[in-house]
C-alpha positions as CSV (number, residue, x, y, z in Angstrom):
1,M,-53.5,-3.2,-3.9
2,A,-56.8,-1.4,-3.9
3,R,-55.0,1.9,-3.7
4,S,-52.8,1.0,-6.7
5,T,-55.8,-0.1,-8.8
6,S,-57.5,3.2,-7.9
7,S,-54.4,5.2,-8.9
8,Q,-54.2,3.4,-12.2
9,S,-57.8,4.1,-13.1
10,R,-57.8,7.7,-12.1
11,P,-56.2,9.0,-15.4
12,G,-58.9,7.1,-17.3
13,R,-61.7,8.7,-15.3
14,T,-60.2,12.2,-15.9
15,L,-60.0,11.6,-19.6
16,L,-63.6,10.4,-19.6
17,A,-64.7,13.5,-17.8
18,L,-63.0,15.6,-20.5
19,L,-64.7,13.6,-23.2
20,A,-68.0,14.2,-21.5
21,L,-67.3,17.9,-21.4
22,I,-66.5,18.0,-25.1
23,L,-69.7,15.9,-25.9
24,A,-71.8,18.3,-23.8
25,M,-70.5,21.3,-25.6
26,G,-71.1,19.6,-29.0
27,A,-74.6,18.7,-27.9
28,A,-75.3,22.3,-27.0
29,M,-74.0,23.5,-30.4
30,F,-76.2,20.9,-32.2
31,L,-79.3,21.6,-30.2
32,Q,-78.9,25.4,-30.8
33,K,-78.1,24.7,-34.4
34,A,-74.9,26.8,-33.9
35,L,-72.1,25.2,-35.8
36,T,-70.1,28.3,-36.8
37,P,-69.0,31.3,-34.9
38,K,-70.5,34.7,-35.3
39,Y,-68.3,37.4,-36.9
40,G,-67.7,41.0,-36.0
41,L,-68.0,44.2,-37.9
42,D,-64.6,43.8,-39.7
43,L,-65.4,40.4,-40.9
44,A,-69.2,40.3,-41.5
45,G,-70.4,43.9,-41.7
46,G,-73.5,45.1,-39.8
47,T,-75.9,47.9,-39.2
48,T,-74.8,51.5,-38.7
49,V,-77.2,54.1,-37.2
50,T,-76.6,57.8,-36.6
51,L,-78.5,59.3,-33.7
52,S,-79.0,63.0,-33.5
53,P,-79.6,64.7,-30.1
54,V,-82.7,66.7,-29.4
55,T,-82.6,69.2,-26.5
56,Q,-85.5,70.8,-24.7
57,D,-84.5,74.3,-25.6
58,G,-83.2,73.5,-29.1
59,K,-79.7,74.5,-28.3
60,T,-76.6,72.5,-29.2
61,P,-75.9,69.8,-26.5
62,T,-72.8,70.1,-24.4
63,Q,-69.8,67.8,-25.0
64,E,-70.2,66.5,-21.5
65,S,-73.7,65.3,-22.1
66,L,-72.6,63.7,-25.4
67,D,-69.7,61.9,-23.8
68,L,-72.0,60.6,-21.0
69,A,-74.5,59.4,-23.7
70,V,-71.7,57.6,-25.6
71,N,-70.6,55.8,-22.5
72,I,-74.2,54.7,-21.6
73,I,-75.0,53.6,-25.1
74,R,-71.7,51.7,-25.3
75,D,-72.6,49.9,-22.1
76,R,-76.0,49.0,-23.3
77,V,-75.0,47.8,-26.8
78,N,-71.7,46.2,-25.7
79,G,-72.0,45.8,-21.9
80,T,-69.9,42.6,-21.8
81,G,-67.3,44.0,-24.2
82,I,-67.3,41.0,-26.5
83,S,-70.0,41.8,-29.0
84,D,-67.7,43.9,-31.2
85,A,-70.2,46.8,-31.3
86,E,-68.8,50.3,-31.8
87,V,-70.1,53.6,-30.5
88,A,-68.4,56.9,-31.3
89,K,-69.2,60.6,-31.6
90,S,-69.3,62.3,-35.0
91,G,-69.7,66.0,-34.4
92,D,-72.9,66.4,-32.4
93,N,-74.2,63.0,-33.5
94,I,-73.5,59.5,-32.1
95,V,-72.8,56.7,-34.6
96,I,-73.6,53.2,-33.5
97,S,-72.3,50.2,-35.5
98,V,-73.8,46.8,-34.5
99,P,-72.4,43.5,-36.1
100,G,-74.8,41.6,-38.2
101,A,-77.6,42.6,-40.5
102,G,-81.1,43.6,-39.3
103,Q,-80.1,45.0,-35.9
104,E,-82.4,48.0,-36.0
105,E,-84.2,46.7,-32.9
106,V,-81.0,46.7,-30.9
107,V,-80.2,50.3,-31.8
108,K,-83.8,51.4,-31.1
109,K,-83.4,50.0,-27.6
110,V,-80.1,51.7,-26.8
111,G,-81.2,55.0,-28.2
112,T,-84.1,55.6,-25.9
113,T,-83.9,57.8,-22.9
114,A,-85.2,55.0,-20.6
115,E,-85.2,57.1,-17.5
116,L,-87.6,55.9,-14.8
117,R,-89.3,58.5,-12.7
118,F,-91.8,58.1,-9.9
119,R,-94.5,60.9,-9.8
120,Q,-97.6,61.4,-7.8
121,V,-100.8,61.3,-9.7
122,L,-102.7,64.6,-9.4
123,A,-105.6,63.9,-11.9
124,W,-106.5,61.5,-14.6
125,A,-109.1,61.0,-17.4
126,P,-109.8,58.5,-20.2
127,A,-107.4,58.8,-23.0
128,N,-109.9,60.4,-25.5
129,A,-111.6,62.7,-23.0
130,V,-111.0,66.1,-24.7
131,P,-113.4,69.0,-25.0
132,G,-115.4,68.6,-28.2
133,K,-114.9,64.8,-28.3
134,M,-117.1,62.3,-26.5
135,P,-115.4,59.6,-24.5
136,T,-116.2,56.1,-25.6
137,A,-116.9,55.0,-22.0
138,P,-116.5,56.3,-18.5
139,A,-113.7,54.6,-16.7
140,T,-111.5,54.8,-13.6
141,P,-107.9,53.9,-13.4
142,G,-106.8,50.6,-11.9
143,A,-103.5,49.9,-10.3
144,S,-101.9,49.6,-13.6
145,G,-102.9,53.1,-14.6
146,T,-105.4,51.6,-17.1
147,P,-109.0,52.7,-16.9
148,E,-111.5,50.0,-16.2
149,P,-115.0,50.5,-17.6
150,S,-117.7,49.8,-15.0
151,S,-121.4,49.8,-15.1
152,T,-122.1,49.1,-11.4
153,A,-120.5,50.2,-8.2
154,K,-118.4,47.6,-6.6
155,P,-115.8,47.6,-3.8
156,A,-112.2,47.5,-4.8
157,P,-110.6,44.1,-4.5
158,S,-107.9,44.0,-1.8
159,S,-104.5,43.0,-3.0
160,T,-101.0,43.3,-1.6
161,A,-99.4,41.6,-4.5
162,K,-101.2,42.5,-7.7
163,P,-102.4,45.6,-9.3
164,A,-105.0,45.2,-12.0
165,P,-103.6,43.4,-15.0
166,S,-102.9,45.1,-18.3
167,G,-102.2,43.9,-21.8
168,T,-99.1,46.0,-22.3
169,P,-95.7,44.5,-22.3
170,A,-94.9,46.2,-19.0
171,G,-98.6,46.3,-18.1
172,R,-98.6,46.8,-14.4
173,A,-96.3,47.4,-11.5
174,L,-96.0,46.3,-7.9
175,S,-94.0,48.1,-5.4
176,S,-93.1,46.0,-2.4
177,A,-91.1,46.9,0.7
178,L,-88.4,44.7,2.2
179,T,-87.2,44.0,5.6
180,A,-84.6,46.4,7.1
181,P,-82.2,47.1,4.3
182,S,-78.7,45.6,4.5
183,P,-75.9,45.1,2.1
184,G,-76.7,42.3,-0.2
185,A,-80.4,42.1,0.8
186,T,-82.7,40.4,-1.6
187,P,-86.3,41.1,-2.3
188,S,-88.9,39.2,-0.4
189,A,-90.6,36.4,-2.2
190,S,-94.0,36.9,-0.6
191,A,-96.0,39.5,1.2
192,S,-95.9,37.5,4.4
193,A,-92.1,37.6,4.6
194,A,-91.9,41.4,4.5
195,P,-94.2,44.4,4.7
196,S,-95.5,45.4,1.3
197,A,-97.1,48.3,-0.4
198,K,-100.7,47.5,-0.6
199,A,-101.1,48.6,-4.2
200,T,-104.8,47.9,-4.9
201,P,-106.9,49.0,-7.9
202,A,-108.8,52.2,-7.4
203,P,-112.5,51.7,-6.7
204,S,-114.8,51.9,-9.7
205,A,-117.4,54.6,-10.0
206,P,-121.1,54.0,-10.8
207,A,-122.0,54.3,-14.5
208,S,-123.4,57.6,-15.5
209,E,-125.0,59.1,-18.5
210,P,-122.6,59.9,-21.3
211,P,-121.3,63.4,-20.8
212,P,-122.0,66.1,-23.3
213,A,-119.5,66.5,-26.1
214,E,-118.2,69.8,-24.7
215,Q,-117.8,68.6,-21.1
216,D,-114.5,69.5,-19.4
217,P,-112.6,66.2,-18.6
218,L,-111.5,68.0,-15.4
219,A,-115.0,68.9,-14.3
220,G,-115.4,68.1,-10.6
221,V,-111.7,67.2,-10.2
222,D,-109.6,68.8,-7.5
223,T,-107.0,70.8,-9.5
224,S,-105.5,72.6,-6.6
225,G,-101.7,73.0,-6.8
226,V,-101.7,72.2,-10.5
227,D,-100.1,74.6,-13.0
228,P,-102.8,76.1,-15.3
229,A,-100.6,75.6,-18.3
230,V,-100.4,71.9,-17.5
231,L,-104.2,71.7,-17.1
232,A,-104.6,73.3,-20.5
233,Q,-102.3,70.8,-22.0
234,F,-104.2,68.0,-20.3
235,R,-107.5,69.0,-21.6
236,T,-106.4,68.9,-25.2
237,L,-104.2,65.7,-25.0
238,D,-105.6,62.8,-26.9
239,C,-103.6,59.6,-26.1
240,T,-105.4,57.5,-28.6
241,K,-103.1,59.0,-31.2
242,K,-100.1,56.6,-31.4
243,D,-97.5,59.4,-32.0
244,I,-98.4,61.2,-28.7
245,G,-96.3,60.8,-25.6
246,Q,-93.7,58.2,-26.7
247,G,-90.1,59.3,-26.0
248,V,-91.1,62.6,-24.4
249,Q,-88.1,64.1,-22.6
250,D,-89.9,65.2,-19.4
251,D,-88.5,67.7,-17.0
252,P,-88.3,66.0,-13.6
253,D,-88.6,69.4,-11.8
254,K,-91.9,70.3,-13.4
255,Q,-95.4,68.9,-13.4
256,F,-96.0,66.7,-16.4
257,V,-98.9,65.4,-18.6
258,A,-98.5,61.8,-19.8
259,C,-100.3,58.9,-21.4
260,S,-100.5,55.4,-20.1
261,Q,-98.4,52.9,-22.0
262,D,-101.5,51.1,-23.4
263,R,-103.0,54.5,-24.5
264,T,-106.2,54.2,-22.5
265,A,-105.7,56.9,-19.9
266,K,-104.0,60.3,-19.5
267,Y,-102.5,61.8,-16.3
268,V,-101.5,65.0,-14.6
269,L,-98.4,64.1,-12.7
270,D,-96.5,66.1,-10.0
271,K,-92.8,66.8,-10.0
272,A,-90.6,63.7,-10.0
273,A,-90.3,62.4,-6.4
274,V,-87.6,59.9,-7.4
275,K,-85.4,60.3,-10.5
276,G,-84.0,57.6,-12.6
277,T,-80.5,58.7,-11.7
278,E,-81.2,57.3,-8.2
279,V,-81.5,53.8,-9.6
280,S,-78.5,51.8,-8.6
281,G,-79.4,48.5,-10.3
282,A,-82.1,46.5,-12.0
283,S,-82.5,42.9,-12.8
284,A,-85.0,40.6,-14.5
285,G,-86.3,37.5,-12.9
286,V,-89.2,35.2,-12.3
287,D,-91.6,35.7,-9.3
288,P,-91.6,32.3,-7.6
289,T,-95.2,32.8,-6.4
290,T,-96.8,33.7,-9.7
291,G,-94.2,32.4,-12.3
292,E,-94.3,35.8,-14.1
293,W,-91.4,37.8,-15.3
294,I,-90.6,40.9,-13.2
295,V,-88.1,43.7,-13.1
296,Q,-86.6,44.4,-9.6
297,V,-85.3,48.0,-9.2
298,T,-82.9,49.0,-6.4
299,F,-82.4,52.6,-5.4
300,K,-79.3,54.3,-4.1
301,S,-79.4,55.6,-0.5
302,K,-80.8,59.0,-1.5
303,G,-83.4,57.4,-3.8
304,A,-84.4,54.9,-1.1
305,S,-85.1,57.7,1.3
306,Q,-87.1,59.7,-1.3
307,F,-89.1,56.6,-2.3
308,S,-90.0,55.9,1.3
309,Q,-90.9,59.6,1.9
310,I,-93.2,59.9,-1.2
311,T,-95.0,56.6,-0.5
312,G,-95.6,57.6,3.1
313,A,-96.8,61.1,2.1
314,I,-99.5,60.1,-0.3
315,T,-101.1,57.2,1.6
316,S,-103.6,59.5,3.4
317,Q,-104.6,61.5,0.3
318,P,-107.9,61.0,-1.6
319,E,-108.2,59.3,-5.0
320,P,-106.3,59.6,-7.3
321,R,-103.6,61.5,-5.4
322,N,-102.8,58.4,-3.4
323,Q,-101.4,56.8,-6.6
324,L,-97.8,56.8,-7.6
325,A,-97.1,56.7,-11.3
326,M,-94.0,55.0,-12.7
327,V,-93.0,56.9,-15.9
328,L,-90.6,55.4,-18.4
329,D,-89.6,57.3,-21.5
330,G,-92.6,59.7,-21.2
331,L,-95.2,57.0,-20.7
332,V,-96.9,55.8,-17.5
333,I,-96.1,52.1,-17.0
334,S,-98.2,51.8,-13.9
335,S,-99.9,53.8,-11.2
336,P,-100.6,51.6,-8.2
337,R,-102.4,53.0,-5.2
338,I,-100.1,53.2,-2.2
339,E,-101.6,52.4,1.2
340,E,-98.5,52.5,3.4
341,A,-94.9,53.8,3.3
342,I,-92.4,51.5,1.5
343,P,-89.0,51.4,3.1
344,G,-86.0,49.4,1.9
345,G,-85.2,51.1,-1.4
346,Q,-86.7,48.4,-3.6
347,A,-89.5,48.5,-6.2
348,R,-90.8,45.7,-8.4
349,I,-92.3,46.2,-11.8
350,S,-94.4,43.3,-13.0
351,G,-96.8,42.7,-15.8
352,S,-97.2,40.8,-19.1
353,F,-93.5,40.6,-19.5
354,T,-91.6,38.0,-21.5
355,Q,-88.0,37.1,-20.7
356,V,-86.9,39.3,-23.6
357,T,-89.0,42.4,-22.6
358,A,-88.1,42.1,-18.9
359,T,-84.4,41.7,-19.7
360,D,-84.5,44.7,-22.1
361,L,-86.1,46.9,-19.6
362,A,-83.7,45.8,-16.8
363,D,-80.7,46.5,-19.1
364,Q,-82.0,50.0,-20.0
365,L,-82.4,50.9,-16.3
366,K,-79.2,49.2,-15.2
367,Y,-77.0,50.8,-17.7
368,G,-78.3,54.3,-16.9
369,A,-80.5,57.0,-18.3
370,L,-79.4,59.0,-21.3
371,P,-79.0,62.7,-20.6
372,L,-80.4,63.5,-24.0
373,K,-83.2,62.4,-26.3
374,F,-82.1,61.1,-29.7
375,V,-83.8,60.6,-33.0
376,Q,-82.5,58.4,-35.8
377,S,-81.2,60.6,-38.6
378,S,-79.9,57.7,-40.7
379,I,-79.7,53.9,-40.7
380,E,-77.9,51.7,-43.2
381,E,-76.4,48.3,-43.7
382,V,-72.6,48.3,-44.1
383,S,-70.3,45.7,-45.5
384,S,-67.3,44.2,-43.8
385,T,-64.1,46.3,-43.6
386,L,-61.8,43.3,-44.0
387,G,-63.8,40.5,-45.6
388,A,-63.0,36.9,-46.5
389,D,-59.5,37.4,-47.7
390,Q,-58.3,38.9,-44.4
391,L,-60.2,36.2,-42.4
392,R,-58.5,33.6,-44.6
393,G,-55.1,35.2,-44.0
394,G,-55.6,35.3,-40.2
395,L,-56.6,31.6,-40.2
396,L,-53.7,30.7,-42.4
397,A,-51.3,32.5,-40.0
398,G,-52.7,30.6,-37.1
399,A,-52.5,27.3,-39.0
400,F,-48.9,28.1,-40.0
401,G,-47.9,28.9,-36.4
402,L,-49.6,25.8,-35.2
403,A,-47.7,23.7,-37.7
404,L,-44.4,25.1,-36.6
405,V,-45.1,24.3,-33.0
406,V,-46.1,20.7,-34.0
407,L,-43.0,20.3,-36.0
408,Y,-40.7,21.5,-33.2
409,C,-42.4,19.2,-30.7
410,L,-42.0,16.2,-32.9
411,L,-38.4,16.9,-33.7
412,Y,-37.3,17.7,-30.2
413,Y,-39.6,15.4,-28.1
414,R,-40.2,12.7,-30.7
415,G,-42.9,10.3,-29.4
416,L,-43.6,12.5,-26.4
417,G,-44.3,15.3,-28.9
418,L,-47.4,13.4,-29.9
419,V,-48.8,14.2,-26.5
420,A,-48.2,17.9,-27.3
421,V,-49.9,17.6,-30.7
422,A,-52.9,15.8,-29.2
423,S,-53.1,18.4,-26.5
424,L,-53.2,21.2,-29.0
425,V,-55.9,19.4,-30.9
426,V,-58.0,19.2,-27.8
427,A,-57.4,22.8,-27.0
428,T,-58.4,23.8,-30.5
429,V,-61.7,21.8,-30.2
430,L,-62.5,23.4,-26.8
431,T,-61.7,26.9,-28.1
432,Y,-63.8,26.5,-31.2
433,A,-66.8,25.2,-29.2
434,S,-66.4,27.9,-26.7
435,V,-66.4,30.6,-29.3
436,V,-69.5,29.2,-31.0
437,I,-71.4,28.8,-27.8
438,L,-70.5,32.2,-26.5
439,G,-71.5,33.7,-29.9
440,H,-75.0,32.3,-29.7
441,N,-75.6,32.8,-26.0
442,A,-73.5,35.8,-24.9
443,G,-73.2,37.9,-28.0
444,F,-69.5,37.1,-28.6
445,R,-68.4,38.2,-32.1
446,L,-65.2,36.9,-33.6
447,S,-63.2,39.8,-35.1
448,L,-59.6,40.1,-36.2
449,P,-58.3,41.1,-32.7
450,H,-60.0,38.0,-31.3
451,I,-58.3,35.8,-33.9
452,I,-54.9,37.4,-33.1
453,G,-55.5,36.7,-29.4
454,L,-56.3,33.0,-30.2
455,V,-53.2,32.7,-32.4
456,V,-50.9,34.2,-29.8
457,S,-52.3,31.7,-27.2
458,I,-50.9,28.8,-29.2
459,G,-47.5,29.6,-27.8
460,I,-48.9,30.0,-24.3
461,T,-50.5,26.6,-24.5
462,A,-47.3,25.0,-25.8
463,D,-45.3,26.5,-22.9
464,S,-47.3,24.5,-20.4
465,F,-46.5,21.2,-22.2
466,I,-42.8,22.0,-22.4
467,V,-42.6,22.8,-18.7
468,Y,-44.1,19.5,-17.8
469,F,-42.1,17.5,-20.3
470,E,-38.8,19.1,-19.1
471,R,-39.7,18.2,-15.5
472,I,-40.2,14.6,-16.5
473,R,-36.9,14.5,-18.3
474,D,-35.1,16.1,-15.3
475,E,-36.5,13.3,-13.0
476,M,-35.5,10.6,-15.5
477,K,-31.9,12.0,-15.7
478,E,-31.4,11.2,-12.1
479,G,-31.6,7.6,-13.0
480,R,-33.2,6.5,-9.8
481,R,-36.9,6.6,-10.8
482,S,-39.0,4.7,-13.3
483,L,-41.0,6.7,-15.9
484,R,-44.3,6.1,-14.0
485,V,-42.8,7.6,-10.8
486,A,-41.1,10.4,-12.7
487,V,-44.4,11.4,-14.3
488,E,-46.1,11.8,-10.9
489,V,-43.2,13.6,-9.2
490,A,-42.7,15.9,-12.1
491,W,-46.3,16.8,-12.2
492,V,-46.3,18.0,-8.6
493,R,-43.4,20.3,-9.4
494,A,-44.6,21.4,-12.9
495,R,-48.2,22.2,-12.1
496,R,-47.2,25.0,-9.7
497,T,-45.1,26.6,-12.4
498,I,-47.9,26.2,-15.0
499,L,-50.5,27.7,-12.6
500,I,-48.3,30.7,-11.8
501,A,-47.5,31.4,-15.4
502,D,-51.2,31.1,-16.5
503,A,-52.3,33.3,-13.5
504,V,-50.0,36.1,-14.5
505,M,-51.3,35.9,-18.1
506,F,-54.9,35.8,-17.0
507,I,-54.5,38.8,-14.7
508,A,-52.9,40.7,-17.5
509,A,-55.8,39.8,-19.8
510,V,-58.4,40.9,-17.1
511,V,-56.7,44.2,-16.5
512,L,-56.4,44.9,-20.2
513,Y,-60.1,43.9,-20.7
514,F,-61.5,46.3,-18.2
515,L,-59.2,49.2,-19.0
516,A,-59.5,49.0,-22.8
517,V,-62.4,49.2,-25.2
518,G,-63.1,48.0,-28.7
519,G,-60.6,45.7,-30.4
520,V,-58.1,45.8,-27.6
521,A,-60.7,44.5,-25.1
522,G,-61.6,41.8,-27.6
523,F,-57.9,40.7,-27.8
524,A,-57.8,40.6,-24.0
525,F,-60.9,38.5,-23.8
526,A,-59.7,36.0,-26.3
527,M,-56.3,35.7,-24.5
528,G,-58.0,35.2,-21.1
529,L,-60.4,32.6,-22.6
530,T,-57.6,30.5,-24.0
531,T,-55.6,30.8,-20.8
532,L,-58.4,29.1,-18.9
533,I,-58.7,26.5,-21.7
534,D,-54.9,25.9,-21.4
535,I,-55.4,25.0,-17.7
536,A,-58.3,22.7,-18.4
537,V,-56.3,20.9,-21.2
538,V,-53.2,20.4,-19.1
539,F,-55.1,19.1,-16.0
540,L,-57.7,17.1,-17.8
541,F,-55.8,15.7,-20.8
542,T,-52.0,16.2,-20.9
543,K,-51.1,14.9,-17.4
544,P,-53.5,11.9,-17.4
545,F,-52.6,11.0,-21.0
546,V,-48.9,11.0,-20.2
547,A,-49.6,8.9,-17.1
548,M,-51.3,6.3,-19.3
549,L,-48.5,6.3,-21.9
550,A,-46.0,5.7,-19.1
551,R,-47.4,2.2,-18.8
552,L,-46.5,1.4,-22.4
553,K,-43.2,-0.5,-22.9
554,F,-42.3,1.9,-25.8
555,F,-42.0,4.8,-23.3
556,A,-41.2,3.0,-20.1
557,K,-38.2,1.2,-21.6
558,G,-36.9,4.4,-23.2
559,H,-37.2,3.6,-27.0
560,K,-35.0,5.9,-29.1
561,L,-38.1,7.3,-30.7
562,S,-39.9,7.9,-27.5
563,G,-38.0,11.0,-26.6
564,L,-37.2,9.4,-23.2
565,D,-34.3,7.2,-24.3
566,S,-31.4,6.7,-21.9
567,E,-29.0,8.5,-24.3
568,R,-31.0,11.6,-24.2
569,M,-31.6,11.3,-20.4
570,S,-28.0,10.7,-19.5
571,Q,-26.3,13.8,-18.0
572,H,-22.9,12.2,-17.3
573,V,-19.9,12.6,-19.6
574,P,-17.4,9.7,-19.6
575,V,-14.1,10.6,-18.0
576,T,-10.8,8.7,-18.4
577,A,-9.0,7.4,-15.3
578,P,-6.1,9.6,-14.2
579,T,-2.6,8.3,-14.8
580,T,0.0,8.1,-12.1
581,V,3.7,8.8,-13.0
582,T,6.2,7.1,-10.8
583,Q,10.0,7.2,-10.8
584,E,11.9,4.0,-11.1
585,G,15.0,3.1,-9.4
């Protein structure tokens, strides 16, 4: 008896779980104030920016470099393939179209070179230390590459986990080694769990009298091994000018002069010891010990070897040549002092990050370095290519198709067709909520190809109901089972067919999504999404709802309007008894 009671209450619990899911999705929409989906370029317009390439020698860029840049920018602006952003070549330019107005900041992010290089520091000076200009204050660089004014000599604080803080968005960096590298290894959460690079601030120097106005900023500095042309450039560089240094396309095979990101120091840097092309991945996260946002960079095998080699080579060198600068887009993010070699192929960049700035930096590094530098040659807001009429037409087509499916189900299955109608309503609610939530949390933009995919999925969803209903009717035709038993037996047989059919459809959607781009990928995403929703509706609503209806006399006794009446279920045709002819007499 207990087992029977539990079996009877199980459909109710399943329906309550579905109701809880719908309420949770509705609460998420309400809390995020997201009640309508976001639309793509063809339905809502957006921002179009034309990027023009700039090469070091002024020559026309190669088509190979442009194609590579297009692929990288497409990954950055539409990495998930569902934001409906478009990237295409136009001659030697690259045109980026991002849905929605006011998207200049998105285009600015994807158009930067964003190549991370690790270079040894050969010399440094305050940002405004140029011949003929008096520095505001003597300073020495801390671990962040930011000079720190000092009036008295003091020992450098020891730190294995924090370079000196900085006010810049990516203000400082910490490079930490891991245990022996292995596939899937994760960075250590603390210095005690794995060896770390003891990146400590450089010691401050005693205060001195202000130098004369014509003093050489390199006076008394070891400049051996530095290209004289680079030294000349360093002497005249004034990083306090905001237009200096940003976006410089540095040659990794040459020595380089760069400013710190907060514009308080300038550096002479050696050739790149590790190039950004050796970065295999980057991710943003929160340091569990400090609670600050960090960016974890992982190197490829070659890059890991180079990183270990350079950190081991500079540990024994005098200041500031024992510092390793991290250069991003022509600016020094950080220059921590390295006190021991760092194996493991991992580096961690930390600082005054927010979730947004850390994620943006990780995305830029993860999706690759642009082979060219670009400047914005034009930017404009564009209107939708289809507009409200086409959107209305697509929605009307979907509503018309849905109405035909409903009419067919009611005519053919009668009362049982109401289950199909209710299931389609639940599927519609889940689909709408999913589209809205994805739009506000994952950048999903509803375009015409997406709408087509959603309309096509109506037939896929109806197929699942029909398979189940026909199985029930087959069981009832045998005449040896009650409706409640037939519902359970039919489900065991029908669910396998439903899962196989949906699996085939989902695999096709996944393959199409990864092999296609643009609208085709959007169509595939919508089709895959609705296939998953179909499975959820059939398992969480259709089957338990039918099981509950089977307890009602209207269906159990086979009323003519139930769709399960005995006349429809009978598969036998009356046959008259054979006659026998005999001969008399």
